Rosetta silent file (secondary structure, phi, psi, omega in degrees, C-alpha in Angstrom):
SEQUENCE: MVGGSLANQRLYLKLIIPSQQHKLMTKTANRNITKIQILGALVALAWGVTTLDIYFYHHELLQFGILPRDPIGLRGILFAPFLHSNYTHLIVDTIPFVALGWLIMEQAIANFTIVSLICLVLGGSSAWIVGPAADSSFVYFIGAAPLINGYISYLFALYYFDRRLWSSAFEALAIGCAYWIVRTNLPAIELAIWPGSILCGCVGGIWAARLVYRK
SCORE:     score description
SCORE:     0.000 S_00000001
   1 L     0.000  -31.782  171.990   -2.956   72.545    7.730 S_00000001
   2 H   -62.410  -45.506 -177.669   -2.938   70.204   10.894 S_00000001
   3 H   -68.481  -37.941  174.814   -6.607   69.523   10.431 S_00000001
   4 H   -67.212  -38.245  175.873   -6.113   68.717    6.796 S_00000001
   5 H   -57.862  -45.305  178.859   -3.208   66.459    7.574 S_00000001
   6 H   -61.924  -35.809  178.120   -5.244   64.486   10.138 S_00000001
   7 H   -60.494  -47.942 -174.638   -8.070   64.305    7.610 S_00000001
   8 H   -66.700  -37.327  178.970   -5.874   62.900    5.013 S_00000001
   9 H   -59.945  -45.158 -178.282   -4.346   60.307    7.434 S_00000001
  10 H   -59.208  -46.218 -177.713   -7.878   59.164    8.443 S_00000001
  11 H   -62.773  -41.281 -178.479   -8.867   58.826    4.811 S_00000001
  12 H   -62.081  -44.332  178.268   -5.725   56.886    4.058 S_00000001
  13 H   -63.828  -35.708 -178.795   -6.306   54.485    7.031 S_00000001
  14 H   -69.066  -40.851 -177.281   -9.941   53.993    5.913 S_00000001
  15 H   -77.458  -40.275 -172.449   -8.787   53.120    2.342 S_00000001
  16 H   -82.984  -50.998  179.795   -5.614   51.092    3.149 S_00000001
  17 H   -46.546  -60.808  177.534   -6.616   49.069    6.190 S_00000001
  18 H   -54.373  -38.815  177.968   -9.732   47.429    4.652 S_00000001
  19 H   -56.245  -45.640 -177.182   -7.544   46.705    1.457 S_00000001
  20 H   -67.942  -41.621 -172.275   -4.880   44.990    3.484 S_00000001
  21 H   -70.623  -29.934 -179.962   -7.419   43.069    5.493 S_00000001
  22 H   -71.698  -40.110 -178.573   -9.192   41.950    2.328 S_00000001
  23 H   -64.105  -43.315  176.027   -5.760   40.908    0.751 S_00000001
  24 H   -61.517  -43.467  177.095   -5.056   38.874    4.021 S_00000001
  25 H   -72.046  -33.503  170.533   -8.383   37.147    3.941 S_00000001
  26 H   -64.933  -42.570 -179.549   -8.011   36.315    0.246 S_00000001
  27 H   -62.878  -41.186 -175.129   -4.592   34.995    0.835 S_00000001
  28 H   -67.777  -41.735 -174.998   -5.743   32.915    3.852 S_00000001
  29 H   -65.729  -46.049  179.757   -8.773   31.560    1.818 S_00000001
  30 H   -56.820  -49.147  177.006   -6.528   30.668   -1.170 S_00000001
  31 H   -54.839  -45.129 -179.875   -4.131   28.882    1.194 S_00000001
  32 H   -69.954  -35.179  178.818   -6.873   26.816    2.719 S_00000001
  33 H   -63.974  -38.387 -178.136   -8.336   25.960   -0.694 S_00000001
  34 H   -66.690  -43.159 -179.015   -4.745   24.737   -1.673 S_00000001
  35 H   -63.495  -45.480 -179.423   -4.635   22.534    1.508 S_00000001
  36 H   -57.355  -46.709  175.874   -8.010   21.011    0.739 S_00000001
  37 H   -53.692  -49.085 -174.215   -7.006   20.326   -2.874 S_00000001
  38 H   -66.675  -51.826 -169.819   -3.730   18.689   -1.857 S_00000001
  39 H   -72.211  -40.096 -175.445   -5.276   16.479    1.039 S_00000001
  40 H   -68.056  -33.364  178.931   -8.451   15.768   -0.967 S_00000001
  41 H   -62.771  -45.227 -176.964   -6.412   14.553   -4.022 S_00000001
  42 H   -69.264  -42.889  175.666   -4.323   12.205   -1.934 S_00000001
  43 H   -63.440  -41.662  178.012   -7.322   10.849    0.019 S_00000001
  44 H   -56.416  -46.584  179.402   -9.260   10.432   -3.218 S_00000001
  45 H   -57.696  -47.074 -179.253   -6.377    8.441   -4.663 S_00000001
  46 H   -63.379  -43.024  179.217   -6.154    6.129   -1.628 S_00000001
  47 H   -63.256  -38.012 -179.553   -9.952    5.573   -1.712 S_00000001
  48 H   -65.804  -44.194  179.940   -9.939    5.045   -5.414 S_00000001
  49 H   -60.166  -48.817 -173.828   -7.103    2.518   -5.152 S_00000001
  50 H   -65.402  -42.283  179.436   -8.743    0.581   -2.263 S_00000001
  51 H   -65.321  -44.724  177.453  -12.085    0.475   -4.081 S_00000001
  52 H   -63.989  -39.907  179.589  -10.506   -1.000   -7.359 S_00000001
  53 H   -61.004  -44.607 -175.388   -8.607   -3.429   -5.209 S_00000001
  54 H   -68.396  -50.028 -167.729  -11.551   -4.703   -3.326 S_00000001
  55 H   -92.476  -21.112 -170.416  -14.157   -4.834   -6.171 S_00000001
  56 H  -118.227  -33.400 -170.617  -12.077   -5.380   -9.318 S_00000001
  57 H  -109.714   -7.435  174.765   -8.762   -6.835   -8.435 S_00000001
  58 L    60.012   48.477  178.609   -9.809   -8.942   -5.416 S_00000001
  59 L    63.569   14.310  175.308   -6.855   -7.677   -3.251 S_00000001
  60 H   -67.212  -20.240 -179.175   -4.244   -8.529   -5.956 S_00000001
  61 H   -75.968  -15.573  176.790   -3.001   -4.870   -5.661 S_00000001
  62 H   -65.858  -17.195  175.447   -1.769   -5.614   -2.164 S_00000001
  63 H   -74.371   -1.140  166.823    1.291   -7.323   -3.583 S_00000001
  64 H   -82.428    1.054  174.639    2.447   -3.756   -4.396 S_00000001
  65 L   -72.025 -175.560  179.841    3.054   -3.268   -0.606 S_00000001
  66 E   -82.558  123.120  172.608    6.466   -3.425    1.132 S_00000001
  67 L  -111.853  107.605 -172.834    7.941   -6.836    1.202 S_00000001
  68 L   -53.214  135.245  171.042   11.013   -6.764    3.610 S_00000001
  69 L    55.712   23.577  169.170   14.396   -7.503    2.278 S_00000001
  70 L  -113.257  126.349  178.599   13.074   -8.474   -1.107 S_00000001
  71 H   -45.080  -38.623 -174.980   14.105   -6.298   -4.164 S_00000001
  72 H   -77.366  -23.277  176.726   10.735   -6.266   -5.614 S_00000001
  73 H   -70.828  -10.558  175.312    9.333   -5.156   -2.326 S_00000001
  74 H   -62.086  -33.187  178.580   11.055   -1.807   -2.627 S_00000001
  75 H   -59.538  -24.787  171.511    8.236   -0.535   -4.877 S_00000001
  76 H   -60.669  -20.717  170.298    5.983   -0.634   -1.827 S_00000001
  77 H   -53.289  -35.833 -179.995    7.813    2.308   -0.513 S_00000001
  78 H   -87.261  -46.549 -169.040    5.910    4.385   -2.896 S_00000001
  79 H   -88.186  -31.307 -163.583    2.670    2.399   -3.203 S_00000001
  80 H   -57.837  -37.148 -179.310    2.068    1.103    0.393 S_00000001
  81 H   -62.383  -19.967 -176.591    0.390    4.277    1.748 S_00000001
  82 H   -93.286   -5.490 -176.310   -2.318    3.993   -0.812 S_00000001
  83 L  -106.259  132.686 -176.407   -3.040    0.291   -0.248 S_00000001
  84 L  -138.514  143.323 -179.033   -5.500   -0.860    2.527 S_00000001
  85 L   -75.439  -17.301  179.747   -6.845   -4.185    3.424 S_00000001
  86 L  -171.471  173.074  179.176  -10.477   -2.950    3.779 S_00000001
  87 H   -64.734  -31.219  179.697  -12.487    0.202    4.244 S_00000001
  88 H   -62.320  -45.300 -175.571  -12.128    0.062    8.103 S_00000001
  89 H   -59.831  -44.193 -172.819   -8.263    0.087    7.630 S_00000001
  90 H   -71.424  -38.963 -179.345   -8.749    3.086    5.211 S_00000001
  91 H   -65.076  -40.626 -177.127  -11.018    5.062    7.394 S_00000001
  92 H   -72.653  -21.612  173.877   -8.731    4.748   10.391 S_00000001
  93 H   -85.796  -35.885 -178.199   -5.796    5.897    8.279 S_00000001
  94 H   -67.257  -43.149 -179.222   -7.653    8.686    6.494 S_00000001
  95 H   -58.237  -55.448  178.890   -8.767   10.690    9.555 S_00000001
  96 H   -73.131  -22.527  175.246   -5.428   11.236   11.153 S_00000001
  97 H   -67.270  -38.948 -176.595   -3.658   11.669    7.854 S_00000001
  98 H   -77.538  -42.380 -177.444   -5.912   14.732    7.005 S_00000001
  99 H   -61.308  -50.524  178.424   -5.778   16.126   10.511 S_00000001
 100 H   -67.922  -37.143  179.342   -1.958   15.836   10.854 S_00000001
 101 H   -62.609  -41.286  175.584   -1.482   16.932    7.353 S_00000001
 102 H   -61.928  -46.972  176.699   -3.477   20.072    7.984 S_00000001
 103 H   -65.568  -34.919  176.123   -1.354   20.948   10.942 S_00000001
 104 H   -67.300  -38.362 -177.445    1.839   20.549    9.153 S_00000001
 105 H   -78.232  -10.672  170.296    0.488   22.743    6.224 S_00000001
 106 H   -62.535  -33.284 -175.929   -0.454   25.438    8.876 S_00000001
 107 H   -83.012  -45.769  175.893    3.338   26.025    9.067 S_00000001
 108 L  -175.313  137.225 -179.119    3.920   25.921    5.383 S_00000001
 109 H   -62.093  -34.133 -178.512    2.546   23.958    2.524 S_00000001
 110 H   -65.616  -31.382  179.552    6.072   23.268    1.238 S_00000001
 111 H   -60.647  -42.619 -178.043    6.750   21.592    4.667 S_00000001
 112 H   -59.046  -40.782  174.176    4.069   19.149    4.073 S_00000001
 113 H   -62.677  -49.140  177.853    5.682   18.128    0.822 S_00000001
 114 H   -58.262  -56.617  176.978    9.134   17.831    2.361 S_00000001
 115 H   -56.170  -44.340 -177.237    7.933   15.918    5.457 S_00000001
 116 H   -63.764  -52.568 -178.054    5.735   13.555    3.380 S_00000001
 117 H   -54.227  -54.485 -179.544    8.647   12.646    0.980 S_00000001
 118 H   -55.508  -47.194  174.040   11.041   12.123    3.777 S_00000001
 119 H   -68.092  -32.581  176.833    8.677    9.967    5.822 S_00000001
 120 H   -63.673  -45.022 -178.289    7.618    8.030    2.736 S_00000001
 121 H   -78.182  -47.915  178.802   11.234    7.180    1.930 S_00000001
 122 H   -77.790  -38.690  169.368   12.793    6.671    5.285 S_00000001
 123 H   -61.709  -37.799  178.648    9.771    5.079    6.866 S_00000001
 124 H   -74.036  -38.613 -178.719    9.193    2.815    4.058 S_00000001
 125 H   -67.905  -34.418 -174.778   12.896    1.914    3.792 S_00000001
 126 H   -71.595  -41.006  176.481   13.204    1.225    7.493 S_00000001
 127 H   -56.588  -49.787 -176.453   10.100   -1.080    7.270 S_00000001
 128 H   -63.663  -32.782 -177.639   11.759   -2.895    4.336 S_00000001
 129 H   -78.218  -46.428 -171.314   15.013   -3.267    6.216 S_00000001
 130 H  -104.876   -3.958 -175.495   13.849   -4.241    9.709 S_00000001
 131 L   -67.475  150.525  173.546   10.311   -5.636    8.997 S_00000001
 132 L   -62.388  151.528  178.166    9.649   -9.269    9.786 S_00000001
 133 L   -65.959  166.836  176.244    9.862  -11.702    7.044 S_00000001
 134 L   -67.382  129.635  172.575    6.652  -13.003    5.452 S_00000001
 135 L  -139.493 -162.182  178.325    4.707  -15.509    7.481 S_00000001
 136 L   -60.032  -28.036 -173.996    1.149  -16.389    8.020 S_00000001
 137 L   -97.248  -35.636 -178.123    0.365  -13.077    9.634 S_00000001
 138 L  -125.597  126.645  174.123    2.497  -10.701    7.567 S_00000001
 139 L  -116.510  -74.478 -175.597    3.129  -10.729    3.811 S_00000001
 140 L  -119.237  137.577  166.310    3.189   -7.224    2.383 S_00000001
 141 E   -84.184  128.636 -177.712    3.144   -4.094    4.574 S_00000001
 142 L  -136.093  174.688 -177.419    0.494   -1.751    3.564 S_00000001
 143 L    88.283  167.064 -171.263   -1.268    1.384    4.718 S_00000001
 144 L   -95.030   17.626  178.721   -0.264    4.850    5.835 S_00000001
 145 H   -59.330  -47.539  178.304    0.959    4.030    9.409 S_00000001
 146 H   -58.593  -37.541 -179.378    4.580    4.821    8.834 S_00000001
 147 H   -69.189  -49.100  178.017    3.626    8.174    7.193 S_00000001
 148 H   -54.672  -49.564 -179.475    1.139    9.029   10.029 S_00000001
 149 H   -69.859  -25.114  168.692    3.599    8.242   12.668 S_00000001
 150 H   -59.287  -42.251  176.661    6.137   10.237   10.819 S_00000001
 151 H   -63.081  -38.363 -177.390    3.793   13.265   10.948 S_00000001
 152 H   -71.020  -44.387  179.349    3.373   12.771   14.694 S_00000001
 153 H   -70.221  -26.954  174.460    7.099   12.438   15.398 S_00000001
 154 H   -60.638  -52.482  179.949    7.749   15.415   13.119 S_00000001
 155 H   -57.742  -45.977  176.076    5.501   17.656   15.091 S_00000001
 156 H   -66.699  -34.756 -177.848    7.055   16.529   18.418 S_00000001
 157 H   -73.293  -34.364 -175.437   10.617   16.828   17.151 S_00000001
 158 H   -73.896  -32.650  178.380    9.998   20.374   15.703 S_00000001
 159 H   -59.560  -38.593 -179.763    8.534   21.232   19.238 S_00000001
 160 H   -64.034  -40.804  174.586   11.970   20.166   20.667 S_00000001
 161 H   -73.683  -33.525 -174.766   13.623   22.647   18.246 S_00000001
 162 L  -137.237  102.789 -171.020   11.110   25.437   18.610 S_00000001
 163 H   -71.894  -13.040  179.854    9.115   25.450   21.943 S_00000001
 164 H   -73.345  -12.610 -177.011    6.542   28.064   20.368 S_00000001
 165 H   -90.536   19.038 -173.253    5.073   24.990   18.416 S_00000001
 166 H   -63.590  -31.376  178.785    3.800   23.335   21.712 S_00000001
 167 H   -64.879  -46.481 -175.312    0.045   23.479   20.626 S_00000001
 168 H   -65.914  -33.262  177.093    0.789   21.525   17.394 S_00000001
 169 H   -64.518  -49.573 -177.994    2.829   18.923   19.448 S_00000001
 170 H   -68.075  -37.527 -178.929    0.022   18.357   21.952 S_00000001
 171 H   -65.836  -42.029  178.266   -2.608   18.123   19.151 S_00000001
 172 H   -60.080  -40.524  178.738   -0.354   15.552   17.430 S_00000001
 173 H   -60.172  -47.498 -172.820   -0.211   13.554   20.726 S_00000001
 174 H   -70.107  -34.373  179.120   -3.988   13.460   21.167 S_00000001
 175 H   -68.655  -40.660 -178.570   -4.466   12.389   17.444 S_00000001
 176 H   -68.363  -35.143  175.984   -1.728    9.792   17.759 S_00000001
 177 H   -61.912  -46.497 -174.448   -3.161    8.276   21.039 S_00000001
 178 H   -67.458  -34.141  176.250   -6.570    8.234   19.423 S_00000001
 179 H   -61.709  -48.070 -175.698   -5.188    6.574   16.233 S_00000001
 180 H   -83.092  -23.298  177.690   -3.376    3.752   17.925 S_00000001
 181 H   -67.842  -49.258 -178.437   -6.179    3.061   20.473 S_00000001
 182 H   -62.810  -49.454 -172.431   -8.658    2.678   17.525 S_00000001
 183 H   -63.123  -33.789 -178.202   -6.154    0.781   15.357 S_00000001
 184 H   -90.136   -0.282  179.759   -5.248   -1.787   17.942 S_00000001
 185 H  -116.502    7.981  177.591   -8.785   -2.479   18.921 S_00000001
 186 L  -105.226  112.115 -178.506  -10.391   -3.141   15.550 S_00000001
 187 H   -67.240  -17.767 -179.842  -10.162   -6.750   14.571 S_00000001
 188 H   -67.363  -24.660 -176.535  -10.836   -5.854   10.913 S_00000001
 189 H  -120.047   18.867 -171.583   -7.314   -4.390   10.678 S_00000001
 190 H   -63.142  -37.064 -177.196   -5.466   -6.474   13.218 S_00000001
 191 H   -71.524  -14.468 -174.400   -3.339   -8.216   10.512 S_00000001
 192 H   -87.902   -6.531 -169.243   -2.273   -4.803    9.204 S_00000001
 193 L   -92.846  127.923  164.949   -0.640   -3.869   12.447 S_00000001
 194 L  -130.719  118.113 -177.106    3.123   -4.266   13.075 S_00000001
 195 L   -52.117  -31.596  175.323    4.423   -2.381   16.093 S_00000001
 196 H   -62.450  -15.873 -177.791    7.645   -1.534   14.306 S_00000001
 197 H   -62.814  -21.236  179.889    5.722    0.750   12.059 S_00000001
 198 H   -75.271  -47.806 -179.980    5.863    3.247   14.827 S_00000001
 199 H   -66.009  -29.957 -177.185    9.637    3.339   15.006 S_00000001
 200 H   -69.322  -43.024  176.439    9.860    3.212   11.121 S_00000001
 201 H   -67.429  -44.855 -177.527    7.650    6.311   10.867 S_00000001
 202 H   -55.348  -42.944 -176.186    9.439    8.097   13.734 S_00000001
 203 H   -60.391  -46.280  173.780   12.790    7.834   11.912 S_00000001
 204 H   -59.784  -49.978 -179.720   11.449    9.802    8.935 S_00000001
 205 H   -56.248  -43.052  177.463    9.657   12.309   11.128 S_00000001
 206 H   -68.062  -46.655 -179.206   12.541   13.215   13.294 S_00000001
 207 H   -61.474  -39.817 -179.768   14.840   13.582   10.345 S_00000001
 208 H   -63.434  -39.418  174.959   12.324   15.773    8.488 S_00000001
 209 H   -54.769  -47.433 -174.455   11.999   18.027   11.721 S_00000001
 210 H   -65.497  -43.112 -177.670   15.753   18.548   11.779 S_00000001
 211 H   -66.937  -46.680 -177.331   15.805   19.412    8.091 S_00000001
 212 H   -69.288  -41.489  177.291   12.853   21.878    8.188 S_00000001
 213 H   -51.453  -52.293  175.665   14.202   23.496   11.294 S_00000001
 214 H   -57.728  -32.233 -176.984   17.480   24.149    9.674 S_00000001
 215 L   -74.852    0.000    0.000   15.933   25.450    6.657 S_00000001
């Protein structure tokens, strides 16, 4: 009886464990496919808008960026992350957006949606409220800098609440440092830089971390 029981247990383990592993692998693969689809769609949208703006609209779409303290400039809160002055600006924004977005979705795909919306609204609103008035250097604020900085501050703030997430925080630091070193040393996007975008993005990121942690 004992031998039969052990044999049944071994047979059970042989059948169940591979099945569970297969389910886990399938779930992970499906999850990664979803991440790629979400990030790919957003990146494709930004590249499509920039291409249309450069070759067909001759930068007229940039007027849909954030115009500080002008009511019509509020529409830029939604559109600005998809608007870029040129392909250099777009590439510099695309790489950290994908890397940081992937890190956030490693926690939960829903977190990426929540964090993105909060950073989009609070980061963009902060830029609209405190951004410098239009002059020869700045007219409309465009690009994903507030969103990217929001992601970075979110990962750091979340580490403050949960120290187990230290690896994501330091990865965010490395990506953030590389992002701003490249961004501040490329003349092609010099006019797209406003130091206050760091603060504006951080406002949204910290608020998002607090909300996600409580959830």
